[in-house]
DRENDO-1510 file (C-alpha; in Angstrom, 1 decimal, always signed):
<recs>
REC; n; res; u; v; w
REC; 1; MET; +97.0; +107.3; +130.4 .
REC; 2; SER; +94.1; +107.0; +128.8 .
REC; 3; LYS; +92.4; +103.1; +127.5 .
REC; 4; GLN; +93.9; +102.2; +123.9 .
REC; 5; VAL; +91.8; +100.1; +121.4 .
REC; 6; TRP; +93.9; +97.6; +119.5 .
REC; 7; GLY; +92.1; +95.9; +116.9 .
REC; 8; THR; +94.1; +92.4; +115.7 .
REC; 9; PHE; +94.4; +91.3; +111.9 .
REC; 10; SER; +95.1; +88.1; +110.3 .
REC; 11; VAL; +97.5; +87.0; +107.8 .
REC; 12; LYS; +95.6; +87.6; +104.8 .
REC; 13; ASP; +93.4; +91.1; +106.1 .
REC; 14; HIS; +96.6; +93.5; +104.3 .
REC; 15; CYS; +95.9; +91.8; +100.8 .
REC; 16; ASP; +92.5; +93.7; +100.5 .
REC; 17; PRO; +92.1; +97.0; +98.0 .
REC; 18; ASN; +91.8; +99.0; +100.7 .
REC; 19; ALA; +93.6; +97.6; +103.6 .
REC; 20; PHE; +93.8; +99.4; +107.1 .
REC; 21; VAL; +92.6; +102.5; +105.4 .
REC; 22; ALA; +89.4; +102.8; +107.4 .
REC; 23; GLU; +90.9; +100.7; +110.6 .
REC; 24; VAL; +93.6; +102.7; +111.4 .
REC; 25; MET; +90.3; +105.8; +111.7 .
REC; 26; LEU; +89.2; +103.4; +114.4 .
REC; 27; TYR; +92.1; +101.8; +115.8 .
REC; 28; ASP; +95.1; +103.8; +117.7 .
REC; 29; ARG; +97.2; +100.0; +116.8 .
REC; 30; LEU; +96.9; +97.7; +114.6 .
REC; 31; VAL; +98.1; +94.7; +115.9 .
REC; 32; VAL; +99.6; +92.8; +112.6 .
REC; 33; PRO; +101.5; +89.4; +111.5 .
REC; 34; VAL; +104.2; +89.0; +110.4 .
REC; 35; PRO; +106.5; +86.3; +108.9 .
REC; 36; PRO; +109.5; +85.9; +111.0 .
REC; 37; ASP; +112.1; +84.4; +108.1 .
REC; 38; ASP; +112.6; +83.6; +104.7 .
REC; 39; LYS; +111.6; +80.4; +105.4 .
REC; 40; GLN; +107.6; +81.7; +106.1 .
REC; 41; ARG; +108.3; +84.3; +103.2 .
REC; 42; GLU; +108.0; +81.7; +100.8 .
REC; 43; ARG; +105.1; +79.9; +102.2 .
REC; 44; TRP; +103.2; +83.7; +102.6 .
REC; 45; ARG; +104.1; +84.3; +99.2 .
REC; 46; LYS; +102.9; +80.7; +98.2 .
REC; 47; ALA; +99.8; +81.1; +99.9 .
REC; 48; GLY; +98.7; +84.8; +98.0 .
REC; 49; TRP; +99.7; +87.3; +102.0 .
REC; 50; GLN; +101.7; +88.5; +99.0 .
REC; 51; PRO; +104.5; +89.7; +102.0 .
REC; 52; GLU; +105.8; +92.4; +100.0 .
REC; 53; ARG; +102.9; +94.3; +100.5 .
REC; 54; LEU; +102.6; +94.3; +103.2 .
REC; 55; ASP; +106.0; +95.5; +103.9 .
REC; 56; ASN; +104.6; +99.2; +102.2 .
REC; 57; LEU; +101.9; +99.1; +104.4 .
REC; 58; LEU; +103.6; +98.3; +107.4 .
REC; 59; ALA; +105.9; +101.4; +106.1 .
REC; 60; ILE; +103.6; +103.5; +106.1 .
REC; 61; LEU; +102.0; +102.5; +108.3 .
REC; 62; GLY; +105.3; +103.7; +111.9 .
REC; 63; ASP; +104.6; +103.3; +114.9 .
REC; 64; ARG; +100.3; +102.8; +114.5 .
REC; 65; ALA; +101.0; +98.7; +114.1 .
REC; 66; TYR; +102.3; +96.2; +116.8 .
REC; 67; THR; +103.7; +93.3; +114.5 .
REC; 68; VAL; +103.8; +90.2; +115.7 .
REC; 69; ASN; +105.8; +87.0; +114.4 .
REC; 70; TRP; +103.8; +84.6; +113.3 .
REC; 71; ASP; +105.7; +82.1; +114.2 .
REC; 72; ASP; +105.5; +78.2; +114.8 .
REC; 73; GLU; +104.4; +78.0; +118.0 .
REC; 74; ARG; +101.6; +81.1; +117.2 .
REC; 75; GLN; +101.1; +78.7; +115.0 .
REC; 76; GLN; +100.1; +75.8; +117.0 .
REC; 77; ARG; +97.7; +77.3; +119.5 .
REC; 78; TRP; +95.9; +78.5; +116.6 .
REC; 79; LYS; +95.8; +75.0; +114.7 .
REC; 80; ALA; +94.3; +74.0; +118.3 .
REC; 81; ARG; +92.1; +76.9; +118.4 .
REC; 82; TYR; +91.1; +76.2; +115.3 .
REC; 83; GLU; +89.8; +72.9; +115.1 .
REC; 84; ARG; +87.7; +73.4; +118.2 .
REC; 85; GLY; +85.8; +75.4; +115.8 .
REC; 86; ALA; +86.0; +73.0; +113.6 .
REC; 87; ASP; +82.3; +73.0; +113.1 .
REC; 88; VAL; +82.2; +76.5; +112.5 .
REC; 89; ALA; +84.5; +75.7; +110.2 .
REC; 90; GLN; +83.3; +73.5; +108.3 .
REC; 91; ALA; +80.1; +76.2; +107.4 .
REC; 92; LEU; +82.9; +79.7; +106.8 .
REC; 93; SER; +86.0; +78.9; +104.5 .
REC; 94; ASP; +87.6; +81.9; +106.1 .
REC; 95; TRP; +86.4; +80.7; +110.1 .
REC; 96; ALA; +91.2; +79.5; +109.9 .
REC; 97; PHE; +92.1; +83.5; +109.8 .
REC; 98; ALA; +88.8; +84.4; +111.9 .
REC; 99; ALA; +90.7; +82.3; +114.5 .
REC; 100; THR; +94.4; +84.3; +113.6 .
REC; 101; ARG; +93.1; +88.0; +114.2 .
REC; 102; THR; +91.5; +85.9; +117.8 .
REC; 103; GLU; +95.2; +84.5; +118.3 .
REC; 104; LEU; +96.5; +87.2; +118.2 .
REC; 105; THR; +95.1; +89.2; +121.1 .
REC; 106; GLN; +97.2; +86.5; +123.0 .
REC; 107; GLY; +100.7; +87.5; +124.8 .
REC; 108; LEU; +100.5; +91.0; +124.0 .
REC; 109; PRO; +103.0; +93.5; +125.8 .
REC; 110; ARG; +102.9; +93.8; +129.7 .
REC; 111; HIS; +104.5; +97.7; +129.6 .
REC; 112; VAL; +101.1; +98.8; +127.4 .
REC; 113; THR; +98.6; +98.8; +129.9 .
REC; 114; GLY; +95.0; +99.6; +129.3 .
REC; 115; ILE; +94.5; +98.0; +126.2 .
REC; 116; GLN; +91.3; +96.9; +125.1 .
REC; 117; VAL; +91.9; +94.9; +121.9 .
REC; 118; VAL; +88.8; +94.4; +119.2 .
REC; 119; THR; +88.7; +92.1; +116.0 .
REC; 120; ASN; +88.3; +93.4; +112.9 .
REC; 121; TYR; +85.5; +91.6; +110.1 .
REC; 122; THR; +84.9; +92.4; +107.3 .
REC; 123; GLY; +81.3; +91.1; +106.1 .
REC; 124; ILE; +78.4; +90.2; +107.9 .
REC; 125; ALA; +78.2; +86.2; +107.2 .
REC; 126; GLU; +81.7; +86.0; +109.0 .
REC; 127; LEU; +80.5; +87.4; +111.5 .
REC; 128; GLU; +77.1; +85.7; +111.9 .
REC; 129; ARG; +78.7; +82.4; +111.3 .
REC; 130; ASP; +81.3; +82.9; +113.8 .
REC; 131; PHE; +79.7; +83.9; +117.0 .
REC; 132; ARG; +76.7; +82.0; +115.7 .
REC; 133; LEU; +74.6; +85.3; +115.4 .
REC; 134; ARG; +70.6; +85.0; +115.5 .
REC; 135; PRO; +68.0; +86.6; +116.2 .
REC; 136; THR; +66.4; +85.8; +119.3 .
REC; 137; VAL; +62.4; +84.2; +119.3 .
REC; 138; GLU; +60.0; +84.7; +121.7 .
REC; 139; GLY; +61.1; +84.1; +125.9 .
REC; 140; GLU; +64.7; +83.1; +124.9 .
REC; 141; ILE; +67.3; +84.4; +127.4 .
REC; 142; PRO; +69.8; +86.5; +124.8 .
REC; 143; LEU; +73.2; +85.2; +127.0 .
REC; 144; TYR; +72.7; +84.7; +130.7 .
REC; 145; GLY; +70.1; +85.7; +133.6 .
REC; 146; GLY; +71.3; +90.0; +134.0 .
REC; 147; THR; +72.6; +90.3; +130.7 .
REC; 148; ALA; +72.0; +90.8; +127.3 .
REC; 149; LEU; +74.3; +90.7; +123.7 .
REC; 150; ALA; +74.4; +94.4; +122.5 .
REC; 151; ILE; +75.2; +95.6; +118.8 .
REC; 152; ILE; +76.4; +99.0; +118.5 .
REC; 153; GLY; +76.6; +100.8; +114.9 .
REC; 154; HIS; +78.4; +104.2; +113.1 .
REC; 155; GLU; +79.2; +106.1; +110.8 .
REC; 156; PHE; +82.9; +107.0; +110.0 .
REC; 157; LEU; +84.7; +109.6; +107.8 .
REC; 158; VAL; +87.3; +107.9; +105.6 .
REC; 159; PRO; +89.5; +109.8; +102.8 .
REC; 160; ASP; +88.5; +108.6; +100.2 .
REC; 161; ASP; +90.0; +110.4; +96.2 .
REC; 162; ALA; +89.1; +108.5; +93.1 .
REC; 163; ASP; +92.4; +110.0; +92.1 .
REC; 164; TRP; +94.4; +108.5; +95.2 .
REC; 165; THR; +96.4; +105.6; +95.4 .
REC; 166; HIS; +96.1; +103.7; +97.7 .
REC; 167; GLU; +99.3; +104.3; +99.4 .
REC; 168; ASP; +98.1; +107.6; +99.6 .
REC; 169; LEU; +95.1; +107.6; +101.5 .
REC; 170; LEU; +96.5; +105.1; +103.7 .
REC; 171; LYS; +99.5; +108.1; +104.8 .
REC; 172; GLU; +96.1; +110.6; +105.1 .
REC; 173; ALA; +94.4; +108.3; +107.3 .
REC; 174; VAL; +97.9; +107.2; +109.4 .
REC; 175; GLU; +97.9; +111.6; +109.7 .
REC; 176; LEU; +95.1; +112.6; +110.4 .
REC; 177; SER; +94.4; +109.8; +112.7 .
REC; 178; SER; +97.6; +110.8; +114.5 .
REC; 179; GLU; +96.9; +114.2; +115.3 .
REC; 180; ARG; +96.1; +115.1; +118.8 .
REC; 181; THR; +93.3; +116.0; +119.0 .
REC; 182; SER; +91.8; +113.1; +116.7 .
REC; 183; ARG; +93.2; +110.3; +119.1 .
REC; 184; ARG; +90.9; +112.6; +121.9 .
REC; 185; LYS; +88.3; +112.7; +119.5 .
REC; 186; ARG; +88.7; +108.6; +119.4 .
REC; 187; ALA; +89.1; +107.9; +123.1 .
REC; 188; SER; +86.3; +110.0; +123.9 .
REC; 189; PHE; +84.3; +107.6; +121.5 .
REC; 190; TRP; +85.5; +104.3; +122.6 .
REC; 191; ARG; +84.8; +105.6; +126.0 .
REC; 192; TRP; +81.4; +106.6; +125.3 .
REC; 193; GLN; +80.6; +103.0; +123.9 .
REC; 194; ARG; +82.6; +100.9; +126.9 .
REC; 195; GLU; +80.3; +103.0; +129.3 .
REC; 196; PHE; +77.3; +101.9; +128.0 .
REC; 197; LEU; +78.6; +98.1; +128.1 .
REC; 198; ASN; +79.7; +98.5; +131.6 .
REC; 199; ASP; +76.2; +100.4; +132.5 .
REC; 200; LYS; +74.7; +99.0; +135.9 .
REC; 201; GLY; +71.7; +98.5; +134.3 .
REC; 202; ILE; +69.6; +99.5; +131.3 .
REC; 203; THR; +65.9; +99.8; +132.5 .
REC; 204; ASP; +63.8; +101.2; +129.6 .
REC; 205; GLN; +63.6; +102.4; +126.0 .
REC; 206; SER; +64.8; +105.7; +127.2 .
REC; 207; ALA; +68.0; +104.5; +128.6 .
REC; 208; ILE; +68.9; +103.3; +125.2 .
REC; 209; GLN; +67.2; +106.6; +123.3 .
REC; 210; ASP; +69.4; +109.1; +125.7 .
REC; 211; ALA; +72.8; +107.1; +125.3 .
REC; 212; LEU; +72.7; +106.9; +121.7 .
REC; 213; GLU; +72.0; +111.0; +120.8 .
REC; 214; GLU; +75.1; +111.1; +123.5 .
REC; 215; MET; +76.7; +108.9; +121.0 .
REC; 216; GLN; +75.9; +111.1; +117.6 .
REC; 217; ASP; +76.8; +113.8; +119.2 .
REC; 218; LEU; +80.6; +112.5; +119.8 .
REC; 219; LEU; +79.8; +111.9; +115.9 .
REC; 220; GLU; +79.4; +114.5; +115.1 .
REC; 221; GLU; +82.4; +116.6; +116.9 .
REC; 222; GLU; +84.1; +113.9; +115.2 .
REC; 223; LYS; +83.1; +113.8; +111.4 .
REC; 224; ALA; +83.4; +117.9; +111.6 .
REC; 225; LEU; +87.0; +117.1; +112.4 .
REC; 226; VAL; +88.0; +115.3; +110.3 .
REC; 227; ARG; +85.9; +117.1; +106.9 .
REC; 228; LYS; +88.3; +120.1; +108.0 .
REC; 229; LYS; +91.6; +118.3; +106.9 .
REC; 230; CYS; +90.4; +115.8; +104.4 .
REC; 231; THR; +89.1; +117.0; +101.2 .
REC; 232; ARG; +87.7; +114.5; +99.7 .
REC; 233; THR; +85.7; +111.6; +102.2 .
REC; 234; GLY; +83.6; +108.3; +102.5 .
REC; 235; THR; +81.7; +107.0; +104.4 .
REC; 236; GLN; +82.2; +103.3; +106.3 .
REC; 237; PHE; +79.8; +101.7; +109.5 .
REC; 238; ALA; +81.2; +99.9; +112.6 .
REC; 239; PHE; +79.8; +97.7; +114.7 .
REC; 240; LEU; +80.4; +96.5; +118.1 .
REC; 241; VAL; +79.7; +93.2; +119.3 .
REC; 242; GLY; +79.0; +93.0; +123.4 .
REC; 243; SER; +77.5; +92.9; +126.6 .
REC; 244; VAL; +75.3; +94.9; +128.4 .
REC; 245; ALA; +73.5; +93.8; +131.8 .
REC; 246; LEU; +68.9; +94.6; +131.8 .
REC; 247; GLY; +67.8; +96.9; +134.5 .
REC; 248; LEU; +63.7; +95.6; +135.9 .
REC; 249; LEU; +62.9; +96.3; +132.7 .
REC; 250; GLY; +59.9; +98.1; +132.6 .
REC; 251; GLY; +58.6; +97.1; +129.0 .
REC; 252; PRO; +60.3; +95.6; +125.6 .
REC; 253; LEU; +63.7; +97.1; +124.0 .
REC; 254; THR; +63.6; +97.7; +120.3 .
REC; 255; ALA; +66.7; +98.7; +117.7 .
REC; 256; VAL; +67.1; +102.8; +118.2 .
REC; 257; ALA; +68.9; +104.8; +115.4 .
REC; 258; VAL; +69.6; +108.1; +115.3 .
REC; 259; GLY; +71.6; +110.2; +112.7 .
REC; 260; GLY; +75.0; +107.7; +111.7 .
REC; 261; ALA; +74.2; +105.6; +115.5 .
REC; 262; PHE; +72.9; +102.3; +116.0 .
REC; 263; VAL; +71.4; +101.1; +118.6 .
REC; 264; SER; +70.3; +97.0; +119.1 .
REC; 265; VAL; +69.5; +95.6; +122.3 .
REC; 266; GLY; +68.1; +92.0; +123.3 .
REC; 267; LYS; +67.6; +91.1; +120.1 .
REC; 268; PHE; +70.2; +88.8; +119.2 .
REC; 269; VAL; +72.1; +86.0; +120.2 .
REC; 270; ALA; +75.4; +85.1; +120.3 .
REC; 271; ASP; +76.3; +81.2; +120.9 .
REC; 272; ARG; +79.9; +81.4; +120.8 .
REC; 273; LEU; +80.3; +84.4; +123.3 .
REC; 274; LEU; +79.5; +81.6; +126.3 .
REC; 275; GLU; +82.4; +79.5; +125.3 .
REC; 276; GLU; +85.0; +82.5; +125.4 .
REC; 277; PRO; +86.0; +83.4; +129.3 .
REC; 278; ASN; +85.2; +86.5; +130.2 .
REC; 279; ALA; +84.0; +87.2; +126.2 .
REC; 280; THR; +80.4; +89.0; +127.3 .
REC; 281; ASP; +82.9; +91.8; +129.7 .
REC; 282; LYS; +84.2; +93.2; +127.1 .
REC; 283; PRO; +83.7; +94.2; +123.3 .
REC; 284; VAL; +84.9; +91.1; +121.4 .
REC; 285; SER; +84.0; +92.7; +117.9 .
REC; 286; LEU; +84.6; +95.3; +116.0 .
REC; 287; LEU; +82.5; +94.5; +112.0 .
REC; 288; ARG; +83.4; +97.8; +109.6 .
REC; 289; ASP; +82.0; +98.4; +106.1 .
REC; 290; ILE; +78.5; +97.1; +106.5 .
REC; 291; ARG; +75.7; +99.6; +105.5 .
REC; 292; LYS; +71.9; +97.4; +105.5 .
REC; 293; HIS; +72.4; +95.2; +108.6 .
REC; 294; PHE; +70.2; +94.4; +111.3 .
REC; 295; GLY; +67.0; +95.9; +110.6 .
REC; 296; TRP; +68.9; +99.6; +109.8 .
REC; 297; ASN; +69.1; +100.4; +106.1 .
</recs>
C-alpha cells in the first residue's frame, strides 16, 4: 500500500468555523482526540470544547477520522510534554493545544503501515513560536552540518459556497477527497514532498527550481480534478516544515515561487527541531491557510 499521511488535531480544533473541510482535502485520515466518558464530556463542555459538535463532524467524516480517547494516561503524557515546553507556553497561549496534537502522534495502530503523521497549524505566529522559527543570520548553520530547514508551500482548492452550511461543505470535501482518483493525486503530491525532503544533496538553485516546476504540475492536475467536481471552490495555502541535505553548494540559495508552489531552503532555523528525536528526518508540521508568509506574496 502507498504511504499514508495522517494529520493530528487538538481537543479544540473541531470548534473552528470550517473545521476539517481543508484538512480532509490534505490528509488521508484525521487523528482526533475524543472524550472517553461522560465525566470527560462534561469537562469538555465546561471548557467550551463542544463535544456535541465533535460528534456531528465525526459522523460526517466516517472512517476518514481516527479517534483517540483523551484519557488520563494521554493527559499525563501531554502534561509532561507541556511542562517541558514551559518557556514556549509563556510566549504562546495555545502551546497546550500544540502539545495535544504532538501527543496524538504516539501509539498509532501498528497494523497500519507507512503512516507519516503531520501536525496541523492554523496560524503563522503559532508555528513560529512553537518551533522558534526565525531567519538565519550570516554564517549560521541552519540545523546542523550538511542540512538546512526547508519550507514548502502550495495552493489547494476546497469546497467553498456561501450558501452552504459547514456540514454541507465538509460532506462535499469528504466525498471528493475519498474518490480513488483524488486519493491517487494526493498520494503523488505527498510522495513528491517526501522525495524532495529526502534528496541526497541540494547543490544549487536550479535543483530547487526543477523540483518546484514538477510540484506545480502535480498541483495543476489536482486542482483540475477538484474544479470538475465542485461548483464553487476557494483557495487555501498549506506549508510543510522539514529538512533537506545540502551538497557542495555552488552559490547562495534563495526562495523560489512557481505558480501556486513555493520553496525556501536554508533561510530559516527552527530551534525546537533539535529537541525532538529524529525530527529532522521527516516533515514535522503543516501550516495551512496563510496567504502571506516569509516574503511570498
